[in-house]
C-alpha positions as CSV (number, residue, x, y, z in Angstrom):
1,M,35.0,80.0,-12.0
2,A,31.8,78.3,-13.0
3,L,32.3,75.8,-10.4
4,V,32.9,78.4,-7.7
5,K,29.8,80.3,-8.8
6,E,27.7,77.1,-8.5
7,I,28.9,76.6,-5.0
8,V,28.8,80.1,-3.5
9,G,26.1,81.6,-5.8
10,C,26.1,84.3,-8.5
11,S,25.3,87.2,-6.1
12,A,28.3,86.5,-3.9
13,M,30.6,86.4,-6.9
14,E,29.2,89.6,-8.4
15,R,29.6,91.5,-5.1
16,S,33.2,90.2,-4.7
17,S,35.8,92.9,-5.4
18,F,38.2,90.3,-6.7
19,V,36.2,89.5,-9.8
20,S,36.5,91.8,-12.8
21,P,33.5,93.1,-14.8
22,S,34.5,91.0,-17.9
23,S,34.6,87.9,-15.7
24,R,31.1,88.8,-14.4
25,V,29.7,88.9,-17.9
26,L,31.3,85.6,-18.7
27,L,29.9,84.1,-15.5
28,N,26.4,85.4,-16.3
29,H,26.5,83.9,-19.8
30,T,27.6,80.5,-18.4
31,S,24.9,80.5,-15.8
32,L,22.2,81.4,-18.4
33,R,23.5,78.6,-20.7
34,R,23.2,76.1,-18.0
35,R,19.6,77.1,-17.1
36,N,18.5,76.9,-20.8
37,S,20.2,73.5,-21.3
38,S,18.3,72.0,-18.3
39,F,15.1,72.1,-20.3
40,L,16.6,70.2,-23.2
41,V,18.1,67.3,-21.4
42,N,15.9,64.2,-20.8
43,P,15.1,64.0,-17.1
44,M,15.2,60.2,-17.2
45,K,18.9,60.3,-18.1
46,Q,19.6,62.5,-15.1
47,K,17.6,60.2,-12.7
48,K,19.7,57.8,-10.9
49,V,18.4,54.3,-11.6
50,V,18.2,52.1,-8.5
51,P,18.4,48.4,-9.3
52,R,15.3,46.5,-8.0
53,K,15.7,43.6,-5.7
54,V,14.8,40.4,-7.5
55,V,12.2,38.4,-5.6
56,R,12.3,34.7,-6.5
57,T,8.9,33.0,-6.7
58,V,8.9,29.6,-5.1
59,A,6.4,27.0,-6.3
60,A,4.2,25.1,-3.9
61,I,5.9,21.8,-4.6
62,S,9.4,23.2,-4.8
63,E,12.1,21.8,-2.6
64,D,13.0,25.3,-1.6
65,L,9.7,25.8,0.1
66,V,10.3,22.6,2.1
67,R,13.7,23.9,3.1
68,S,12.3,27.2,4.1
69,T,10.3,25.6,6.9
70,G,13.5,24.6,8.6
71,A,12.3,21.2,9.6
72,T,15.0,18.6,9.9
73,P,14.5,15.0,9.0
74,V,14.5,14.1,12.7
75,E,11.7,16.6,13.3
76,K,9.7,15.4,10.3
77,E,10.0,11.8,11.6
78,K,8.7,12.9,15.0
79,Q,5.6,14.5,13.4
80,K,2.6,12.3,13.8
81,A,1.3,10.8,10.6
82,V,-2.3,11.7,9.7
83,E,-4.8,9.0,10.3
84,F,-7.7,8.3,8.1
85,K,-10.4,5.7,7.8
86,V,-10.9,3.1,5.0
87,R,-13.7,0.6,4.5
88,A,-13.6,-3.0,3.3
89,S,-16.6,-4.5,1.5
90,V,-16.6,-8.2,2.0
91,T,-18.8,-10.6,-0.1
92,V,-19.6,-14.0,1.3
93,R,-21.4,-16.6,-0.7
94,N,-24.0,-18.8,1.1
95,K,-24.7,-22.4,0.4
96,N,-27.7,-23.4,-1.7
97,K,-28.7,-26.1,0.8
98,V,-28.0,-26.0,4.5
99,D,-28.9,-28.9,6.7
100,F,-30.2,-28.7,10.3
101,K,-26.7,-29.0,11.8
102,E,-25.3,-26.2,9.8
103,T,-28.3,-24.0,10.7
104,L,-27.6,-24.5,14.4
105,M,-23.9,-23.7,13.8
106,N,-24.9,-20.5,12.1
107,Q,-27.1,-19.4,15.0
108,F,-24.3,-20.3,17.4
109,D,-21.8,-18.2,15.5
110,A,-24.2,-15.3,15.5
111,L,-24.5,-15.4,19.3
112,T,-20.8,-15.8,19.9
113,E,-20.0,-12.8,17.8
114,K,-20.8,-10.5,20.8
115,I,-18.0,-12.1,22.9
116,G,-15.4,-11.7,20.2
117,W,-15.7,-14.9,18.2
118,N,-16.0,-13.3,14.9
119,V,-14.3,-12.8,11.5
120,V,-11.4,-10.3,11.7
121,L,-9.3,-8.7,8.9
122,A,-6.0,-6.9,8.8
123,L,-4.4,-5.0,5.8
124,V,-0.8,-5.5,4.9
125,S,1.1,-2.9,3.0
126,T,3.5,-3.4,0.1
127,E,6.1,-1.4,2.1
128,V,8.3,-2.3,5.0
129,D,8.5,-0.4,8.3
130,P,12.0,1.0,8.4
131,K,12.1,0.6,12.2
132,T,10.9,-3.0,12.6
133,K,11.9,-4.2,9.1
134,A,8.6,-6.0,8.9
135,P,5.6,-5.3,6.6
136,K,3.3,-2.6,7.7
137,K,0.0,-3.9,9.1
138,T,-3.1,-2.3,10.4
139,K,-5.0,-3.3,13.5
140,E,-7.5,-6.1,13.2
141,A,-11.1,-5.0,12.3
142,A,-14.1,-7.3,12.7
143,L,-16.9,-7.7,10.2
144,K,-20.0,-5.8,11.1
145,D,-23.6,-7.1,11.4
146,W,-22.7,-10.8,11.1
147,S,-25.4,-11.7,13.6
148,K,-28.0,-9.5,11.9
149,K,-27.5,-11.1,8.5
150,A,-27.3,-14.7,9.8
151,N,-30.8,-15.5,8.5
152,V,-30.4,-13.9,5.1
153,K,-31.3,-16.4,2.4
154,A,-29.6,-14.5,-0.5
155,E,-26.9,-16.2,-2.5
156,R,-24.4,-13.4,-1.6
157,V,-24.2,-11.4,1.6
158,H,-22.2,-8.2,1.9
159,Y,-20.4,-7.2,5.1
160,T,-18.2,-4.2,6.0
161,A,-15.2,-3.6,8.1
162,E,-13.4,-0.3,8.9
163,F,-9.6,0.3,9.3
164,I,-7.7,3.2,10.8
165,V,-4.7,3.7,8.5
166,D,-1.7,6.1,8.7
167,S,-0.9,8.4,5.8
168,D,2.5,6.7,5.4
169,F,1.0,3.2,5.2
170,G,1.4,2.9,1.4
171,V,-0.6,0.7,-0.9
172,P,-2.2,-2.5,0.5
173,G,-1.0,-5.6,-1.2
174,A,-2.4,-8.4,1.0
175,I,-5.1,-9.0,3.6
176,L,-5.2,-11.4,6.5
177,V,-8.4,-13.2,7.4
178,T,-9.1,-15.0,10.7
179,N,-12.2,-17.1,11.1
180,K,-13.1,-17.4,14.8
181,H,-16.5,-19.1,14.0
182,Q,-17.2,-22.7,14.4
183,R,-17.7,-23.4,10.8
184,E,-16.1,-22.4,7.5
185,F,-17.6,-19.9,5.1
186,F,-16.9,-19.2,1.4
187,L,-15.2,-15.8,0.9
188,E,-15.7,-14.5,-2.6
189,S,-14.0,-11.1,-2.7
190,I,-12.9,-8.1,-0.7
191,T,-12.8,-4.5,-2.0
192,V,-11.1,-1.8,0.1
193,E,-12.2,1.8,-0.5
194,G,-10.6,5.0,0.7
195,F,-7.0,5.0,-0.5
196,A,-5.6,7.6,-2.9
197,C,-4.7,4.9,-5.4
198,G,-8.4,4.0,-5.7
199,N,-10.2,0.8,-4.8
200,V,-8.1,-2.2,-4.0
201,H,-9.6,-5.5,-5.0
202,F,-8.8,-8.9,-3.5
203,P,-10.3,-11.9,-5.5
204,C,-10.5,-14.7,-2.9
205,N,-12.9,-17.4,-4.1
206,S,-11.9,-19.8,-1.3
207,S,-13.3,-21.3,1.8
208,V,-11.9,-19.9,5.0
209,Q,-11.6,-22.6,7.6
210,S,-12.2,-22.1,11.3
211,A,-9.3,-21.2,13.5
212,K,-9.8,-24.3,15.5
213,D,-9.0,-26.4,12.4
214,H,-6.3,-24.1,10.9
215,P,-4.9,-21.7,13.6
216,G,-3.0,-19.8,11.0
217,K,-4.4,-16.7,9.2
218,R,-5.5,-16.9,5.6
219,I,-3.6,-14.7,3.2
220,F,-5.2,-13.2,0.1
221,F,-3.3,-11.0,-2.3
222,T,-4.5,-8.3,-4.7
223,N,-5.1,-8.9,-8.4
224,Q,-1.8,-7.2,-9.2
225,P,0.7,-9.8,-10.5
226,Y,4.4,-9.5,-9.8
227,L,7.5,-11.3,-11.0
228,P,9.6,-12.9,-8.3
229,N,12.4,-10.4,-8.6
230,K,9.9,-7.5,-8.7
231,T,7.7,-8.5,-5.8
232,P,7.4,-5.6,-3.2
233,S,9.5,-6.0,-0.1
234,G,6.4,-6.1,2.1
235,L,4.9,-9.1,0.3
236,R,7.9,-11.3,-0.2
237,A,7.7,-13.1,3.1
238,L,4.0,-13.6,2.8
239,R,4.2,-15.0,-0.7
240,E,6.9,-17.5,0.4
241,K,4.8,-18.5,3.4
242,E,1.7,-19.1,1.2
243,L,3.7,-21.1,-1.4
244,K,5.1,-23.3,1.4
245,N,1.6,-23.9,2.8
246,L,0.4,-25.0,-0.7
247,R,3.4,-27.3,-1.3
248,G,3.2,-29.0,2.0
249,D,6.0,-30.9,3.8
250,G,5.1,-34.5,2.7
251,K,4.0,-35.5,6.2
252,G,0.8,-36.2,7.9
253,V,-2.6,-37.3,6.7
254,R,-4.4,-34.9,4.4
255,K,-7.8,-33.4,5.4
256,L,-10.6,-32.2,3.2
257,S,-10.0,-28.7,4.4
258,D,-6.3,-28.7,3.4
259,R,-5.1,-26.8,0.4
260,I,-1.9,-28.8,-0.2
261,Y,-1.1,-30.0,-3.7
262,D,1.6,-32.6,-3.2
263,F,1.6,-36.0,-5.1
264,D,2.6,-39.5,-4.3
265,L,2.6,-43.0,-5.8
266,Y,-0.5,-45.2,-5.3
267,N,-0.6,-49.0,-5.5
268,D,-3.8,-49.4,-3.5
269,L,-6.4,-48.0,-5.9
270,G,-8.2,-51.4,-5.6
271,N,-7.6,-53.9,-2.8
272,P,-4.6,-56.0,-3.8
273,D,-4.4,-57.5,-0.3
274,K,-7.7,-59.2,-0.9
275,G,-6.7,-60.9,-4.2
276,I,-5.1,-60.4,-7.6
277,D,-8.4,-59.8,-9.1
278,F,-8.8,-56.7,-7.0
279,A,-5.4,-55.2,-7.9
280,R,-5.1,-52.0,-10.0
281,P,-2.2,-50.5,-11.8
282,I,0.2,-48.2,-9.9
283,L,-0.2,-44.5,-10.7
284,G,2.6,-42.0,-10.5
285,G,5.5,-44.2,-11.4
286,E,7.7,-44.3,-14.5
287,K,5.4,-46.6,-16.4
288,I,2.2,-44.7,-15.8
289,P,3.2,-41.2,-14.5
290,F,-0.2,-39.8,-15.2
291,P,-2.8,-39.4,-14.0
292,R,-1.4,-38.7,-10.5
293,R,-3.3,-38.4,-7.3
294,C,-2.9,-36.0,-4.4
295,R,-1.1,-37.5,-1.4
296,T,-3.5,-38.4,1.4
297,G,-0.9,-39.8,3.8
298,R,-2.6,-43.1,4.3
299,L,-0.5,-46.2,4.6
300,P,0.2,-48.2,1.3
301,S,-0.9,-51.8,0.8
302,D,1.3,-54.6,1.8
303,T,0.9,-56.5,-1.5
304,G,2.6,-55.4,-4.7
305,E,5.1,-52.7,-5.4
306,Q,5.7,-50.2,-2.6
307,P,5.4,-46.5,-3.5
308,S,8.5,-44.5,-3.9
309,S,9.5,-42.2,-1.1
310,S,9.9,-39.3,-3.5
311,I,7.0,-36.8,-3.7
312,F,6.1,-34.9,-6.8
313,L,5.3,-31.3,-6.1
314,L,3.0,-29.1,-8.2
315,L,4.8,-25.8,-8.5
């Protein structure tokens, strides 16, 4: 009956002829009890609790944020890499004394710089391009203001060169130098600024010959040492090439500008063909292995013991 009264209301039940007076009293008592109990019950218990939807916070470097962009690996590859500019500071050491011929050559190199006969550099990354399987390289950049600083009498002269590098270039591990001038110059060091890893230093301390004498490009590496099995993939071929150039092939006549360190036997330190009084001991053999002399490639003397065909290499 209480349920019926709640649905149809108390007034309807009281007016109904089917309800007895005793039942009406019972219904009124039950209704009053329900009204009084509503003030005693905690409203929070009667409120229906709706579970909140949990929102997951994604960090800026989270992989979920990368996935949320919906970019596939193919689309990421198609996106152009950001290009930025780096600067190379090159230190060249001048000679203390320069004769008249070298002065003329310096002036000639300063004039020919405007037609493209200059010194150019190119950076080589420690990483390999996945498409070409070759080391990543930048475009060649020429040294600036060579003609303006041709008459500087300072011991060291500083030049600059700028490169345009992609954001996926990596860390430079080598630099290629090409000398298109008519004479050599002494390259002391190169420092590249602008990479996220900081300044990259190349200790050169070597003379760079003209391209007409040595068509190949000079290779200089950073001051970061590597074991053979831990050499970065982008530098392995260059290191093998540089080691081969230093060892030589045992052929040809050596020049003053060569950097080859191969050794040979010598029996013509004096002039044994002129007489026994002018003979000198043979160097490099089993009897006197040291001191040794670098191989020049000149023909041995006809008198005395002939040099061995074996060549000792300095590794």
